[in-house]
Backbone bond lengths (Angstrom), bond angles and torsions (degrees), N, CA, C in turn:
res aa  C-N    CA-C-N  psi(-1)  N-CA   C-N-CA  omega(-1)  CA-C   N-CA-C  phi
1 M - - - 1.584 - - 1.405 109.24 -
2 Q 1.285 121.27 128.90 1.457 126.34 178.06 1.539 110.03 -86.76
3 H 1.313 122.78 131.19 1.363 124.40 175.49 1.570 109.57 -98.17
4 E 1.365 113.94 142.00 1.420 115.19 -175.83 1.539 101.82 -82.76
5 Q 1.399 114.19 157.64 1.455 121.82 -178.21 1.509 103.43 -103.77
6 F 1.304 115.73 130.82 1.483 121.12 173.51 1.550 108.06 -119.97
7 L 1.450 108.55 150.00 1.383 114.49 -178.13 1.555 104.62 -125.89
8 N 1.265 117.97 153.50 1.553 124.97 175.62 1.446 106.39 -73.63
9 L 1.309 119.97 168.57 1.501 123.40 -177.36 1.485 115.40 -64.77
10 K 1.385 117.83 -35.20 1.444 124.46 176.66 1.587 110.68 -58.61
11 E 1.409 110.00 -47.23 1.480 114.67 -177.35 1.606 110.81 -68.74
12 A 1.331 111.50 -33.08 1.434 115.98 -178.14 1.475 111.46 -70.07
13 R 1.368 118.03 -34.46 1.558 125.54 -178.99 1.575 103.64 -69.42
14 Q 1.355 115.09 -39.39 1.573 117.53 -179.85 1.513 112.83 -66.02
15 L 1.390 112.58 -40.48 1.542 118.10 -176.90 1.436 106.58 -69.37
16 L 1.323 122.83 -41.75 1.410 125.98 -178.23 1.561 113.29 -73.57
17 G 1.403 115.19 -35.42 1.296 122.23 -175.81 1.559 109.79 80.26
18 V 1.196 119.60 35.66 1.438 123.06 178.62 1.541 114.09 -121.41
19 S 1.224 116.27 168.05 1.613 120.56 176.64 1.391 111.16 -80.16
20 R 1.361 112.26 164.66 1.423 119.03 177.42 1.548 116.21 -56.86
21 T 1.415 106.74 -37.09 1.451 111.80 -177.37 1.617 107.31 -71.20
22 K 1.263 119.61 -37.83 1.481 117.58 178.12 1.470 112.68 -64.18
23 L 1.309 114.36 -42.82 1.481 114.03 173.27 1.522 120.22 -54.51
24 W 1.376 110.51 -43.25 1.480 112.39 174.64 1.455 113.06 -68.32
25 R 1.338 118.32 -32.62 1.518 118.49 174.57 1.526 111.19 -60.12
26 L 1.305 116.13 -37.34 1.493 120.50 -178.41 1.543 111.28 -65.79
27 V 1.387 111.12 -41.45 1.486 121.95 170.00 1.545 112.78 -57.35
28 K 1.256 115.23 -54.65 1.547 123.11 -175.38 1.589 108.25 -58.85
29 E 1.417 115.20 -41.77 1.423 123.59 -175.90 1.618 109.02 -79.01
30 R 1.196 116.83 6.02 1.488 126.80 -176.59 1.529 115.23 51.83
31 Q 1.385 113.08 34.52 1.475 121.26 177.42 1.482 107.84 -83.33
32 L 1.434 116.77 -30.29 1.439 127.08 -173.78 1.391 111.98 -128.90
33 P 1.275 126.94 111.70 1.396 134.53 177.87 1.617 112.16 -73.73
34 I 1.264 119.01 138.46 1.510 118.62 -177.15 1.582 100.70 -122.02
35 Y 1.362 111.99 155.67 1.386 124.90 -176.23 1.587 106.71 -133.60
36 H 1.390 109.34 151.02 1.453 116.79 177.38 1.496 109.18 -89.46
37 D 1.234 123.62 149.99 1.548 126.52 173.86 1.485 99.79 -79.47
38 P 1.308 115.25 131.94 1.601 122.83 -178.66 1.480 109.80 -65.84
39 L 1.418 118.18 -25.56 1.468 120.50 -174.92 1.521 113.83 -99.44
40 N 1.382 109.72 -8.42 1.572 115.43 179.79 1.502 104.73 -155.55
41 K 1.329 113.60 100.80 1.468 121.14 -177.58 1.472 111.05 -61.97
42 R 1.265 125.00 -22.71 1.458 128.15 -173.91 1.581 108.38 -75.36
43 V 1.291 116.28 -21.93 1.420 124.15 -171.58 1.565 107.03 -92.44
44 R 1.458 114.29 122.35 1.515 116.06 178.25 1.486 105.22 -106.25
45 L 1.282 111.15 148.69 1.482 123.50 -175.23 1.488 113.66 -131.40
46 V 1.442 115.93 149.69 1.383 117.58 174.70 1.511 105.49 -128.81
47 R 1.422 113.71 149.27 1.444 116.20 177.02 1.357 111.15 -82.09
48 R 1.420 113.12 136.96 1.453 122.64 -179.45 1.600 112.61 -54.42
49 R 1.281 112.34 -37.31 1.544 118.03 176.19 1.455 115.97 -53.70
50 D 1.508 112.84 -42.65 1.399 118.71 -176.95 1.514 108.39 -71.74
51 L 1.346 121.57 -31.07 1.383 121.72 -179.73 1.562 110.57 -73.11
52 E 1.282 113.80 -39.49 1.486 118.28 176.40 1.538 110.00 -64.09
53 N 1.239 122.70 -29.77 1.480 125.88 -176.38 1.545 102.46 -75.51
54 L 1.224 119.15 -36.19 1.490 121.17 177.00 1.502 114.52 -64.88
55 R 1.370 111.31 -32.92 1.518 113.39 -175.88 1.512 110.74 -85.12
56 R 1.272 121.94 -2.47 1.462 124.23 178.96 1.536 109.14 -70.03
57 P 1.346 116.17 137.80 1.477 121.43 -179.25 1.588 105.85 -72.01
58 I 1.363 111.54 145.92 1.276 125.32 178.11 1.580 107.96 -103.74
59 K 1.310 118.57 131.48 1.335 120.56 -175.27 1.597 107.28 -76.72
60 E 1.314 117.97 131.52 1.404 124.46 -177.77 1.583 109.73 -88.95
61 D 1.271 111.21 120.84 1.487 108.95 175.78 1.525 115.62 -87.79
62 R 1.283 117.24 120.37 1.469 118.54 -175.99 1.513 106.23 -118.28
63 P 1.311 111.45 135.06 1.396 115.92 178.42 1.540 110.85 -69.50
64 E 1.283 114.76 142.27 1.450 122.59 -179.28 1.469 118.57 -87.86
């Protein structure tokens, strides 16, 4: 069974290279789901897979 890897919000910001404000904007806009640590409800976590999906380039449609 494969376990999902989670990062805390500081690690997530560093991986994405964004500010704290930008990270919370992504959460508020529902582009990035957050989870609570089951052992410490004050700690918020993000799945690494969700962060990697955000970093994927999006093809730009240009009119020809």
